[in-house]
C-alpha positions in Angstrom: -47.5 -36.4 4.9 -44.9 -39.3 4.5 -44.1 -41.9 7.0 -41.6 -40.6 9.6 -42.4 -37.0 9.0 -43.0 -34.8 11.9 -45.2 -31.8 11.7 -42.2 -29.3 12.3 -40.5 -30.9 9.3 -43.3 -29.4 7.1 -42.9 -26.1 5.5 -45.6 -23.4 6.1 -47.0 -24.0 2.6 -47.0 -27.8 3.3 -48.8 -27.3 6.6 -51.4 -25.1 4.9 -51.9 -27.7 2.2 -52.2 -30.4 4.9 -55.0 -28.4 6.6 -56.9 -27.9 3.3 -56.7 -31.6 2.5 -57.9 -32.3 6.0 -54.7 -34.4 6.7 -54.0 -32.4 9.7 -56.0 -30.0 11.9 -55.1 -26.4 12.8 -55.3 -27.6 16.5 -52.8 -30.3 15.9 -50.3 -27.8 14.3 -50.8 -25.3 17.1 -50.5 -27.9 19.9 -47.4 -29.2 18.2 -45.8 -25.7 18.0 -46.6 -25.0 21.7 -45.1 -28.5 22.7 -42.0 -27.5 20.7 -41.8 -24.1 22.5 -42.3 -25.7 25.9 -39.6 -28.3 25.3 -37.0 -26.0 23.6 -37.4 -22.4 24.6 -36.0 -22.4 28.2 -32.6 -22.8 26.6 -33.0 -20.6 23.6 -34.8 -17.4 24.5 -37.1 -17.2 21.4 -40.3 -16.0 23.3 -41.1 -13.2 25.6 -44.8 -14.2 25.9 -46.5 -17.4 24.7 -50.4 -17.3 24.3 -51.6 -20.9 24.2 -55.2 -20.1 25.0 -55.6 -17.5 22.4 -53.9 -19.8 19.8 -56.0 -22.7 20.6 -59.1 -20.7 20.3 -58.0 -19.5 16.9 -57.2 -23.0 15.9 -60.7 -24.0 16.7 -62.3 -21.2 14.8 -59.9 -22.4 11.8 -61.3 -25.8 12.1 -64.9 -24.6 11.8 -63.9 -22.7 8.7 -62.4 -25.9 7.2 -65.5 -27.8 8.2 -67.8 -25.3 6.4 -65.8 -25.6 3.2 -65.7 -23.0 0.5 -62.6 -20.7 -0.2 -60.0 -20.6 2.6 -57.3 -18.2 3.4 -54.0 -19.3 1.9 -52.3 -19.9 5.2 -55.2 -21.1 7.3 -54.1 -22.9 10.4 -50.3 -22.3 10.1 -48.6 -21.2 13.4 -46.5 -18.1 13.5 -45.6 -15.5 16.1 -45.3 -11.8 16.3 -42.2 -9.8 17.2 -42.5 -8.0 20.4 -41.9 -4.6 18.8 -45.3 -4.9 17.3 -48.6 -4.1 18.9 -51.1 -6.9 19.5 -54.5 -6.1 21.0 -55.0 -7.9 24.3 -51.6 -9.4 24.4 -48.6 -8.0 26.4 -46.1 -6.1 24.3 -43.0 -5.3 26.0 -40.8 -3.8 23.3 -38.0 -5.6 25.2 -38.0 -3.3 28.0 -38.9 -3.7 31.7 -40.4 -0.1 31.5 -43.1 -1.8 29.3 -43.3 -5.1 31.0 -46.9 -4.9 31.8 -48.0 -3.0 28.4 -51.1 -4.4 26.9 -52.1 -2.6 23.7 -55.7 -2.2 22.7 -55.0 -2.3 18.9 -53.3 -4.6 16.5 -50.7 -3.3 14.1 -51.8 -3.6 10.5 -49.3 -6.4 9.8 -50.8 -8.4 12.7 -54.1 -8.0 11.1 -53.0 -9.1 7.8 -51.3 -12.2 8.9 -54.5 -13.1 10.8 -56.6 -12.5 7.7 -54.1 -14.8 5.7 -55.2 -17.5 8.3 -52.0 -17.6 10.3 -52.3 -18.3 14.1 -50.0 -16.5 16.3 -48.7 -18.4 19.5 -47.0 -15.5 21.1 -44.5 -12.7 21.0 -40.9 -13.2 20.0 -37.9 -12.0 21.8 -36.4 -8.5 20.9 -33.8 -6.2 22.5 -35.0 -3.1 24.1 -36.9 -1.1 21.5 -35.1 -3.0 18.7 -31.8 -0.9 18.9 -29.2 -3.6 18.8 -28.2 -6.0 16.2 -28.3 -8.7 18.8 -31.2 -9.8 21.1 -30.8 -9.6 24.8 -33.0 -7.9 27.6 -33.6 -8.3 31.4 -37.1 -9.9 30.7 -36.0 -13.3 29.4 -32.2 -12.9 28.6 -30.5 -13.5 25.3 -31.9 -15.2 22.3 -29.3 -17.9 21.5 -28.5 -19.5 18.2 -29.7 -23.1 18.2 -26.6 -24.0 16.1 -24.3 -23.1 19.1 -26.1 -21.8 22.3 -22.9 -20.0 23.2 -23.6 -17.5 20.4 -26.1 -14.7 20.1 -28.7 -15.3 17.7 -28.5 -11.7 16.0 -31.2 -9.0 16.2 -33.4 -7.3 16.6 -35.7 -10.1 15.2 -33.6 -12.7 17.1 -36.3 -14.4 18.8 -38.3 -14.9 15.5 -35.2 -16.3 13.8 -34.6 -18.8 16.7 -38.2 -20.0 16.8 -38.0 -20.8 13.1 -34.5 -22.2 13.1 -35.2 -24.6 16.0 -38.4 -25.8 14.4 -40.9 -24.3 16.8 -42.6 -22.5 13.9 -42.3 -22.8 10.1 -42.1 -18.9 9.7 -42.4 -15.7 11.8 -42.8 -12.1 11.4 -39.8 -9.7 12.0 -38.8 -6.1 11.3 -35.8 -4.5 9.9 -34.5 -0.9 10.5 -30.8 -1.5 10.0 -30.4 -5.3 9.4 -32.7 -6.7 12.0 -34.1 -9.4 9.8 -31.2 -10.1 7.6 -28.7 -10.5 10.4 -30.6 -13.1 12.5 -31.6 -14.9 9.2 -28.0 -15.1 8.4 -26.8 -16.4 11.8 -29.6 -19.0 12.0 -29.4 -20.4 8.5 -32.7 -18.9 7.3 -34.2 -16.8 4.6 -35.0 -13.2 5.7 -36.5 -10.6 3.5 -36.4 -6.9 4.2 -39.2 -5.7 1.9 -39.0 -2.1 -0.1 -40.0 0.8 1.8 -43.7 1.1 1.9 -44.4 -2.5 1.0 -45.8 -3.4 4.5 -47.7 -0.9 6.4 -46.6 0.5 9.9 -50.2 1.5 10.5 -51.9 2.6 12.8 -49.1 3.8 15.2 -45.9 3.5 13.2 -44.9 7.1 12.3 -42.3 6.3 9.7 -40.3 9.4 10.8 -36.9 8.0 9.6 -38.3 5.7 7.0 -35.7 2.9 8.0 -37.9 0.2 9.6 -40.2 -2.3 8.0 -41.8 -5.6 8.8 -40.9 -8.7 6.7 -40.7 -12.6 6.8 -38.2 -15.0 8.3 -38.6 -18.5 7.1 -36.7 -21.7 6.3 -37.5 -21.7 2.4 -37.8 -18.9 -0.2 -41.3 -20.1 -1.0 -42.5 -19.8 2.7 -40.9 -16.4 2.9 -42.7 -15.3 -0.3 -45.9 -16.5 0.7 -45.6 -14.8 4.1 -44.7 -11.5 2.3 -47.9 -11.9 0.2 -49.8 -12.1 3.4 -48.2 -8.9 4.9 -47.9 -6.7 1.8 -50.1 -3.7 1.2 -50.5 -0.1 2.2 -53.2 1.4 4.4 -54.6 4.9 3.6 -52.5 7.5 5.3 -49.2 5.7 5.2 -46.3 8.0 4.6 -44.9 5.8 1.8 -46.1 2.9 -0.2 -44.6 0.5 -2.8 -46.5 -0.1 -6.0 -48.5 -3.2 -5.9 -47.7 -6.1 -8.1 -49.5 -6.4 -11.3 -52.8 -8.0 -11.3 -52.7 -11.8 -10.9 -49.1 -11.8 -9.7 -47.8 -12.8 -6.3 -44.4 -13.0 -4.6 -45.0 -16.8 -4.3 -45.4 -16.9 -8.0 -42.1 -15.2 -8.4 -40.4 -18.1 -6.8 -41.6 -20.3 -9.6 -40.7 -18.0 -12.5 -37.4 -18.3 -14.7 -34.7 -15.8 -13.7 -32.8 -15.1 -16.9 -29.4 -13.8 -17.0 -28.8 -11.0 -14.4 -26.0 -8.6 -14.1 -25.0 -8.6 -10.5 -22.8 -6.1 -8.7 -20.6 -7.3 -5.9 -20.7 -4.4 -3.3 -17.8 -4.3 -0.9 -17.9 -0.7 0.3 -19.2 0.1 3.7 -19.8 3.4 5.5 -17.8 2.2 8.5 -14.2 3.0 7.9 -11.9 0.2 8.2 -14.6 -2.5 8.1 -13.0 -5.8 7.1 -14.5 -9.2 6.6 -13.3 -12.2 8.5 -12.0 -15.1 6.4 -15.1 -17.1 6.7 -17.3 -14.3 5.7 -15.1 -13.4 2.8 -15.0 -17.1 1.7 -18.9 -17.2 2.0 -19.2 -14.1 -0.3 -16.7 -15.5 -2.9 -18.5 -18.7 -2.9 -21.8 -17.1 -3.5 -20.3 -15.2 -6.5 -18.9 -18.4 -7.9 -22.3 -20.0 -7.6 -24.1 -17.1 -9.3 -21.6 -17.2 -12.1 -22.1 -20.9 -12.5 -25.9 -20.3 -12.8 -25.2 -18.0 -15.8 -25.2 -14.6 -14.1 -22.6 -11.9 -14.7 -20.9 -10.8 -11.5 -18.7 -7.7 -11.3 -17.3 -5.6 -8.6 -19.3 -2.2 -8.0 -16.8 0.6 -8.4 -16.0 2.1 -5.0 -16.6 5.7 -4.0 -20.4 5.6 -3.8 -20.4 6.0 0.1 -19.4 9.4 1.0 -17.7 10.3 4.4 -20.9 11.8 5.8 -23.3 8.8 5.3 -22.4 7.1 8.6 -22.6 10.2 10.8 -26.0 11.1 9.2 -27.2 7.5 9.7 -26.1 7.5 13.4 -28.0 10.8 14.0 -31.2 9.5 12.3 -30.9 6.2 14.3 -30.7 8.0 17.6 -33.7 10.0 16.7 -35.8 7.0 17.1 -34.8 7.1 20.9 -36.4 10.5 21.3 -39.9 9.2 20.5 -39.9 6.5 23.4 -42.6 7.4 25.9 -40.4 6.6 28.9 -41.4 8.5 32.1 -38.4 10.5 33.4 -38.3 8.6 36.6 -37.8 5.3 34.8 -34.9 6.3 32.5 -32.6 4.7 34.8 -34.2 1.3 34.1 -33.1 1.5 30.3 -30.2 -0.6 29.1 -27.0 1.4 28.6 -27.2 1.3 24.8 -30.8 2.6 24.9 -29.8 5.5 27.3 -26.8 6.4 25.0 -28.8 6.6 21.9 -31.7 8.3 23.5 -29.4 11.0 25.0 -27.8 11.5 21.5 -31.1 11.9 19.8 -32.4 14.3 22.6 -29.1 16.5 22.3 -29.6 17.1 18.6 -31.1 20.3 17.6 -33.9 20.4 15.0 -31.6 21.7 12.4 -29.2 18.9 12.9 -31.8 16.3 12.8 -33.3 17.7 9.5 -29.9 17.9 8.1 -29.2 14.4 8.7 -32.5 13.3 7.3 -31.9 15.3 4.3 -28.3 13.9 3.9 -29.5 10.3 3.9 -32.4 11.3 1.3 -29.9 12.9 -1.0 -27.4 9.9 -0.5 -30.2 7.5 -1.3 -31.0 9.1 -4.6 -27.3 9.2 -5.7 -26.7 5.6 -4.6 -29.7 4.2 -6.5 -28.9 6.1 -9.6 -25.2 5.1 -9.6 -26.2 1.5 -9.3 -29.3 1.3 -11.5 -27.3 -0.7 -14.2 -27.3 -3.7 -11.9 -30.3 -6.1 -11.6 -29.1 -7.2 -8.1 -26.3 -6.3 -5.7 -24.4 -8.9 -3.8 -22.8 -8.1 -0.3 -22.0 -9.5 3.0 -24.6 -9.4 5.8 -22.1 -9.3 8.7 -18.4 -8.7 8.9 -17.9 -11.5 11.4 -19.2 -15.0 12.3 -21.8 -15.1 15.2 -20.5 -13.5 18.3 -20.5 -15.1 21.7 -22.9 -14.1 24.4 -21.8 -10.8 26.1 -19.5 -9.8 23.1 -21.2 -6.4 22.6 -22.3 -5.3 25.9 -20.4 -7.1 28.7 -18.5 -4.0 29.9 -21.9 -2.1 30.3 -20.7 0.8 28.1 -23.5 1.8 25.8 -21.2 3.8 23.4 -18.7 1.0 23.2 -21.6 -1.4 22.6 -22.8 0.8 19.5 -19.2 0.9 18.0 -18.8 -2.8 18.2 -22.3 -3.2 16.3 -21.2 -0.8 13.7 -18.1 -2.8 12.9 -20.1 -6.1 13.0 -23.1 -4.9 10.9 -21.3 -2.6 8.5 -23.2 -3.3 5.3 -26.9 -3.9 6.0 -28.1 -0.4 7.1 -27.2 1.2 3.7 -30.3 -0.5 2.2 -32.7 0.7 4.8 -31.5 4.1 4.0 -32.1 3.6 0.3 -35.3 1.6 1.0 -34.4 -1.1 -1.5 -35.5 -4.7 -0.8 -32.8 -6.9 0.5 -32.7 -10.7 1.4 -30.3 -12.9 3.3 -30.0 -16.6 2.0 -28.2 -19.3 3.8 -25.7 -20.4 1.3 -22.6 -21.1 3.4 -21.7 -22.9 6.7 -18.2 -22.6 8.4 -16.1 -25.4 9.2 -17.5 -25.4 12.8 -21.1 -25.6 11.5 -22.2 -22.2 11.8 -24.5 -20.7 9.0 -23.4 -17.6 7.2 -25.8 -15.6 5.1 -25.2 -13.7 1.9 -27.1 -10.6 1.1 -28.9 -9.8 -2.2 -30.2 -6.4 -2.8 -32.8 -5.5 -5.4 -33.9 -2.4 -7.3 -36.7 -0.3 -5.6 -39.8 -2.2 -5.3 -38.5 -5.3 -7.1 -38.7 -8.1 -4.5 -39.9 -10.3 -7.3 -36.4 -10.5 -9.0 -34.8 -11.1 -5.5 -37.3 -14.0 -4.7 -36.9 -15.5 -8.1 -33.1 -15.4 -7.8 -33.2 -16.7 -4.2 -35.3 -19.6 -5.3 -32.8 -20.5 -8.0 -30.1 -20.5 -5.5 -32.0 -22.6 -3.2 -32.7 -25.2 -5.9 -28.9 -25.3 -6.9 -27.8 -25.6 -3.2 -30.8 -26.6 -1.0 -30.5 -25.7 2.8 -33.9 -26.5 4.3 -32.7 -30.1 5.2 -29.9 -28.6 7.4 -31.0 -28.6 11.0 -29.5 -27.4 14.3 -28.9 -29.9 17.0 -32.2 -30.7 19.0 -34.3 -30.7 15.8 -35.7 -34.2 16.0 
């Protein structure tokens, strides 16, 4: 560590290296993270639950491993957190709902186990909206997750708490999940790197049913290398998973992909949305144009993807499939009234679907996915907006208490991300642009199926050309 550097200035990989070099202890890292949370979180809403005792106990165990010597896990001692949609044994898991405010699982999700095996230490559970339905984060338990760049703005969702924790310097990286943009949207709003991996890259075991195939866990970080290292820790299937991405060739890692030459890529600018009439605000359009020029300046070929790939039925089918998730919620009938208006709306839509309508919607999305991937296979990467608008003010989506209207606003705002949950392609948001008012605007890059490596290599090239990790929101120091 250089003179004047604070622990939260270090990347996750730098923290891990400092632990291995015995320049800093896991306890020091965890204590620093906990102090940052205590000092900053009251006004930001990053956490639903903080677990200092468990985290410090894990840090002490990590110190014993360092003292013993020998081979150490790659991320030993680095603090992180788990999104509160993921089960954590012995730690309250609310799913962002008052209905589950006292729920304590007896099992860890596979991704939680994998992150622990890599040596990371969870300091708690990050804020998420009720059952992860919205593209913003708010709930009655702790209130909204606010962007540290402008606390009057929503931090995005549904991994909003994770993104706030990283952007504000409480943690170097955090686990999120993405079923329709829930990693990429908060990464974009908070000036971070967020990777939605390929379908099947990260297991949803033991309880994730993958009925829709839309959602998957992924990393949120300040740098591409940290995100890649976290994806290495998360990745891998579990026997019995409904889908799985092919593993990397022996000896290769996603972190290694961040170091490799990119070569000249053919990049398709994708401007078509399934949402009729979706238009980009000037700042969003400027960010996309700027990203295209940067890519061309780096030697890549950028061209517009011909329109007509998204048929008129895609949006309707996605809405039906999205609402199906609400039918699986184990909410006692007498407590349905506690649910947020949006949750009640989507749950009611899902319960109203016949089995035939549900199967037709799922089949329509599978057929669309095949056609779309085939039609765009000539491109190495697709370039697209993350959102259509700059970050929204608090209450913009749901102030009127109308769940249906809330959903319509979300569809206009997040009109591009969900397509790639449907296709299962990997996608990343990279923070290349800041508005005149100082708000981050991410740009989405989409890879071929199971090709996170190319996305990571390209993202690292962009980061080297236009670094962003030095940019911090107010209150960083």
